[in-house]
C-alpha positions in Angstrom: 4.3 101.8 -27.6 3.8 98.7 -25.4 6.6 97.0 -23.6 7.7 93.6 -25.0 7.2 90.5 -22.9 10.7 89.6 -21.6 9.8 87.1 -18.9 12.5 84.6 -19.8 15.1 87.3 -20.1 14.1 88.7 -16.7 14.6 85.2 -15.1 17.9 84.8 -16.8 19.1 88.2 -15.5 18.1 87.3 -12.0 20.1 84.1 -12.3 23.1 85.9 -13.8 23.2 88.4 -10.9 23.8 85.5 -8.6 26.8 84.4 -10.7 28.5 87.4 -12.2 29.2 90.9 -10.8 26.3 93.0 -12.0 24.9 90.0 -13.8 27.3 90.6 -16.8 30.7 89.4 -18.1 31.4 92.8 -19.6 30.1 96.1 -18.1 29.0 97.4 -21.5 26.3 94.8 -21.6 24.6 96.3 -18.6 21.6 98.6 -18.9 22.3 100.7 -15.8 23.0 103.9 -17.8 19.8 103.6 -19.9 17.4 101.8 -17.6 15.1 99.0 -18.5 15.9 95.3 -18.6 18.5 93.8 -20.9 17.2 91.0 -23.2 19.1 87.8 -23.2 20.1 86.8 -26.7 19.2 83.2 -27.9 20.4 83.5 -31.5 21.1 86.0 -34.3 20.8 86.0 -38.1 21.7 88.6 -40.6 20.7 92.0 -39.2 18.6 90.6 -36.3 19.0 89.5 -32.7 16.4 87.1 -31.2 15.9 87.0 -27.4 15.0 84.2 -25.0 11.4 85.2 -25.3 11.3 85.1 -29.1 11.4 88.9 -29.6 13.2 90.1 -32.7 15.4 93.2 -32.8 17.3 95.1 -35.5 20.9 95.0 -34.3 22.8 98.3 -34.4 25.8 97.3 -32.3 26.8 94.1 -34.2 28.8 92.5 -31.3 30.4 96.0 -30.9 31.6 96.1 -34.5 32.7 92.8 -36.0 29.5 91.6 -37.6 30.0 93.7 -40.7 28.7 90.8 -42.9 25.8 90.1 -40.6 25.3 87.4 -38.0 25.9 83.8 -38.8 27.5 84.8 -42.2 27.3 81.4 -44.0 30.9 81.3 -45.3 32.2 82.0 -41.8 29.9 79.4 -40.1 31.0 76.8 -42.6 34.7 77.6 -42.1 34.4 77.4 -38.3 32.6 74.1 -38.5 35.2 72.6 -40.8 38.1 73.9 -38.6 36.4 72.6 -35.4 36.5 69.0 -36.9 40.3 69.2 -36.7 40.4 70.5 -33.1 39.7 73.9 -31.5 43.3 74.6 -30.5 46.8 73.2 -31.1 49.2 75.5 -29.3 51.4 75.1 -32.4 51.7 77.0 -35.6 49.3 76.5 -38.5 49.2 77.5 -42.2 46.0 79.4 -41.5 47.8 82.0 -39.4 50.0 82.9 -42.4 47.1 82.9 -44.8 45.2 85.4 -42.7 48.3 87.5 -42.0 48.9 87.8 -45.8 45.3 89.1 -46.3 45.6 91.6 -43.5 49.0 92.9 -44.6 47.8 93.3 -48.1 45.3 95.8 -46.8 47.6 97.5 -44.4 50.9 98.7 -46.0 52.0 100.0 -42.5 52.1 96.4 -41.2 55.4 94.8 -42.3 55.3 92.2 -39.5 52.5 91.3 -37.2 51.4 89.0 -34.4 48.0 87.6 -33.6 46.6 87.8 -30.1 43.1 86.9 -28.6 41.7 90.4 -27.9 42.1 94.1 -28.6 43.3 94.6 -25.0 46.2 92.3 -25.6 47.0 94.0 -28.8 47.2 97.5 -27.4 49.0 96.4 -24.2 51.6 94.6 -26.3 52.1 97.5 -28.7 52.7 99.9 -25.9 55.3 97.6 -24.3 57.0 97.4 -27.7 57.0 101.2 -28.0 58.6 101.6 -24.7 61.2 99.1 -25.5 62.0 100.7 -28.9 62.4 104.2 -27.4 63.7 103.5 -23.9 61.0 105.9 -22.6 58.2 105.4 -20.0 55.5 107.9 -20.7 52.6 107.3 -23.1 50.2 109.8 -24.5 46.5 109.0 -25.0 43.3 111.0 -25.5 40.4 111.5 -23.2 37.5 109.3 -24.1 39.6 106.9 -26.2 39.4 103.3 -24.9 42.2 100.9 -25.6 41.3 98.0 -23.4 41.5 97.5 -19.7 45.2 97.2 -19.0 46.3 99.4 -16.2 48.0 102.3 -18.0 45.1 102.7 -20.5 42.3 103.2 -18.1 43.2 106.8 -17.4 40.3 108.9 -18.7 39.2 106.1 -20.9 35.9 105.9 -22.9 33.6 102.9 -23.4 32.1 101.5 -20.2 34.3 103.7 -18.1 32.6 106.8 -19.5 29.2 105.1 -19.5 29.5 104.4 -15.7 31.0 107.8 -14.9 34.2 106.4 -13.6 37.3 108.7 -13.9 39.7 105.7 -14.1 39.6 102.5 -12.3 40.3 101.3 -8.7 43.2 98.9 -8.6 45.4 100.9 -10.9 48.4 102.1 -8.8 49.0 105.9 -8.9 52.6 105.2 -10.0 51.3 103.5 -13.2 48.6 106.1 -13.9 51.2 108.8 -13.7 53.0 107.3 -16.7 49.9 108.1 -18.9 49.3 111.6 -20.2 45.6 112.0 -21.2 44.8 115.0 -23.4 41.8 116.4 -25.3 41.2 114.8 -28.7 41.4 117.0 -31.8 43.8 119.5 -30.3 47.3 119.5 -31.8 48.5 122.4 -29.7 48.2 120.5 -26.4 50.1 117.6 -27.9 52.9 120.0 -28.9 53.0 121.4 -25.4 53.1 117.9 -23.8 56.2 117.0 -25.9 57.8 120.3 -25.0 57.2 119.7 -21.3 58.4 116.1 -21.4 61.4 116.1 -23.8 62.7 112.6 -24.6 60.2 111.1 -22.2 57.2 110.1 -24.3 57.4 106.7 -25.9 54.3 106.9 -28.0 51.0 108.4 -28.9 48.1 105.9 -29.0 44.7 106.9 -30.3 41.5 105.7 -32.0 41.7 107.4 -35.4 38.0 107.8 -35.3 36.8 107.8 -31.7 34.2 105.1 -31.1 34.3 104.7 -27.4 33.0 108.2 -26.5 30.5 108.0 -29.2 31.6 108.5 -32.8 34.0 111.5 -33.1 35.9 112.1 -36.4 39.4 113.6 -36.5 39.6 117.2 -37.6 41.2 118.0 -41.0 44.9 117.4 -40.7 44.8 116.1 -37.1 46.1 112.6 -37.8 48.8 113.9 -40.1 49.8 116.4 -37.4 50.2 113.6 -34.9 52.3 111.7 -37.4 54.5 114.7 -37.8 54.8 115.4 -34.0 55.8 111.8 -33.2 58.4 111.7 -36.0 59.9 115.0 -34.9 60.2 113.9 -31.3 61.4 110.3 -31.7 58.1 108.8 -30.4 56.0 106.0 -32.0 52.5 106.5 -33.4 50.2 103.7 -32.5 46.9 103.7 -34.4 44.3 101.6 -32.6 42.0 100.2 -35.3 40.4 97.6 -33.2 37.1 99.2 -34.0 37.8 101.0 -37.3 39.9 98.3 -38.9 38.2 96.9 -42.0 35.1 98.8 -40.9 35.7 102.2 -42.5 37.6 100.9 -45.5 39.5 97.8 -46.5 42.6 99.4 -45.0 40.7 101.0 -42.2 41.2 104.6 -41.1 44.8 104.6 -42.3 43.5 104.2 -45.8 40.5 106.5 -45.4 42.6 109.4 -44.1 45.9 108.6 -45.9 48.1 108.4 -42.8 50.9 106.1 -41.8 51.6 104.5 -38.4 54.5 102.9 -36.6 52.3 100.3 -35.0 48.7 99.3 -35.7 46.3 97.3 -33.5 43.4 95.3 -34.9 40.6 93.2 -33.5 36.9 92.3 -33.9 36.5 91.9 -37.6 39.7 90.0 -38.3 38.4 87.1 -36.3 35.0 87.0 -38.0 33.4 87.5 -34.6 35.5 85.1 -32.7 38.1 86.2 -30.0 40.9 87.6 -32.0 43.2 90.6 -32.2 46.5 91.5 -33.8 49.3 94.1 -33.6 51.8 94.9 -36.2 53.9 97.6 -37.8 57.3 98.4 -39.0 59.7 95.5 -39.1 62.4 97.3 -37.0 60.0 97.5 -34.1 58.2 94.1 -34.5 61.5 92.3 -34.5 62.2 93.4 -31.0 59.7 90.7 -30.0 60.8 87.4 -28.6 62.1 85.0 -29.8 64.1 87.5 -32.0 64.4 90.3 -29.5 64.1 91.1 -25.7 60.4 92.0 -25.6 58.3 89.1 -24.3 54.7 88.6 -25.4 52.9 85.3 -25.6 49.5 83.6 -25.8 48.5 80.0 -25.9 45.3 80.7 -28.0 46.9 83.4 -30.2 46.1 82.5 -33.8 43.7 79.8 -32.8 42.4 77.8 -35.8 38.7 78.7 -35.3 39.3 82.4 -35.3 41.7 82.1 -38.2 39.1 80.2 -40.2 36.4 82.8 -39.5 38.8 85.6 -40.2 39.8 84.2 -43.5 36.2 83.8 -44.6 35.3 87.4 -43.4 38.4 89.3 -44.5 38.6 87.3 -47.7 35.0 88.2 -48.6 35.6 91.9 -47.8 38.7 92.0 -49.9 37.0 90.3 -52.9 33.9 92.5 -52.7 35.2 95.8 -51.3 34.3 97.8 -54.4 30.6 97.1 -53.7 30.5 96.6 -49.9 31.9 99.9 -48.6 29.8 102.2 -50.8 26.7 100.3 -49.8 27.5 100.3 -46.1 28.0 104.1 -46.3 24.7 104.6 -48.1 22.6 102.5 -45.7 24.3 104.1 -42.7 23.6 107.5 -44.1 19.9 106.7 -44.6 19.5 105.4 -41.0 21.6 108.0 -39.3 20.3 111.1 -41.1 16.8 109.7 -41.2 16.6 109.4 -37.4 18.2 112.8 -37.0 15.6 114.3 -39.2 12.8 112.7 -37.1 14.4 114.2 -34.0 14.4 117.6 -35.7 10.7 117.3 -36.6 10.0 116.4 -33.0 12.0 119.3 -31.6 14.5 117.0 -29.9 18.1 118.5 -30.1 20.5 115.9 -31.5 24.0 116.1 -33.0 24.8 113.4 -35.5 28.4 112.3 -36.0 29.0 109.7 -38.7 32.0 108.2 -40.4 31.1 105.5 -42.9 29.1 102.7 -41.1 29.7 104.0 -37.6 27.8 106.8 -36.0 26.3 108.3 -32.9 23.2 110.4 -32.1 24.4 112.7 -29.3 21.5 114.1 -27.4 22.9 117.7 -27.4 22.4 120.6 -29.8 26.1 121.5 -29.8 28.9 120.1 -32.0 30.8 117.1 -30.6 34.5 117.2 -31.3 36.0 115.7 -28.2 35.0 113.9 -25.0 34.1 117.0 -23.1 31.6 117.9 -25.8 30.2 114.4 -25.7 29.8 114.5 -21.9 27.4 117.4 -22.2 24.8 115.1 -23.8 21.5 114.5 -22.1 22.1 110.9 -21.1 18.7 110.7 -19.4 17.0 111.6 -22.7 19.1 109.0 -24.5 18.1 106.4 -22.0 14.4 107.1 -22.6 15.1 106.9 -26.4 16.9 103.7 -26.0 14.1 102.0 -24.0 11.5 103.2 -26.5 13.5 101.9 -29.5 14.1 98.6 -27.8 10.4 98.1 -27.2 9.9 98.9 -30.9 12.3 96.2 -31.9 15.5 98.2 -32.5 18.5 97.4 -30.2 21.0 100.3 -29.9 24.2 100.2 -27.8 23.1 100.8 -24.2 25.2 103.9 -23.8 25.3 107.4 -25.1 29.1 107.0 -25.4 29.2 104.1 -27.8 29.2 104.1 -31.6 26.5 102.3 -33.6 27.3 99.9 -36.4 25.4 98.1 -39.2 26.4 95.5 -41.7 25.7 94.3 -45.2 22.6 92.4 -44.0 20.9 95.7 -43.2 18.8 97.1 -46.1 15.8 99.3 -46.9 13.4 97.2 -44.8 15.5 97.7 -41.7 16.0 101.4 -42.5 12.2 102.0 -42.8 11.5 100.0 -39.6 14.1 102.0 -37.7 12.7 105.4 -38.9 9.2 104.3 -37.9 10.5 103.2 -34.4 12.3 106.5 -34.0 9.2 108.5 -35.0 7.3 106.8 -32.2 10.2 107.1 -29.7 10.6 110.8 -30.2 6.9 111.3 -29.7 7.3 110.0 -26.1 10.4 112.1 -25.1 
């Protein structure tokens, strides 16, 4: 398997390293954990990325989730172009904000009131502030390997790039703030019960990824989400379900719909902006109306609900809502074919792999043992994953550059992409 020519990407990376720390504007774009050189993207269309040297790759991270309808989805492109003619930002309210909110709330019964922001980090940060205000408590409870953005209190035993780089937390987070976060193993209700017993009337909320995506894909055990809902209700704490990654991805109503669970607050991102910077948090009216200007909790953002993101979101969410009955079964079927097909190739080659998949998100963990929490995921052979990643990239298949990130595909992926991926995997496993 010969290495692709990436001369232009190499030059662009050299320039970037003189401009940005590590040559990137987000650590998850770096290739340090997998080795090799990152291609620089010039354009994308459908299921494919094209780099500065003209190489084409099947895309299995989709801008980390939002490209569920494929890159440059025509309706979204047209909507953005039309909105841009009227200005990219107003700093004032528009009808499009209400239009998109109505679509989102129709899919999420748990959301009685909501507010747009510009990122998932803003959404989770704001939801936690709201939970503390609603309960008058300081402590928050999260789970090891779950990533909820890079605000101070949420970088304790976080997943995503923190896990990829092997960083236990983050420098610059005061110990006093870190001590307000309890980080527990995922998929273990007993430790949650113990935490509430040891900190009576102190825990403001539980925040979690309902399906972990930032330590690799890890599904909740049967009854786990319902158990968390019960524990929070019994102890006067709020349940914040972070659907920045799973929202509109696993079902039209995200993981809440898929698993039949309720939440006090929900955070969303990625897909609801059609690929543009956008996020949202929402939930029960009694909590949301604590926000200024109605209540004492301050949260603001000049670009919140900006018209370009609202236009792209309306085109994307509207299309998903109209065509959900055909889209989600197809996404599941194509994802199953790719995920199980590559796992079968690994088995034939004698390479130990554990496949975790929920709908159109999955991970091939390079370990022969089940993966039910972050500690299980951390036992993966990251060096073997790195070799696999490099071989797949050279075969024209671009995977997330980390063992600890979920993979995604969209409606633009089909049988041709499945067959090409399986062929690439066959060659890759032969080199491991």
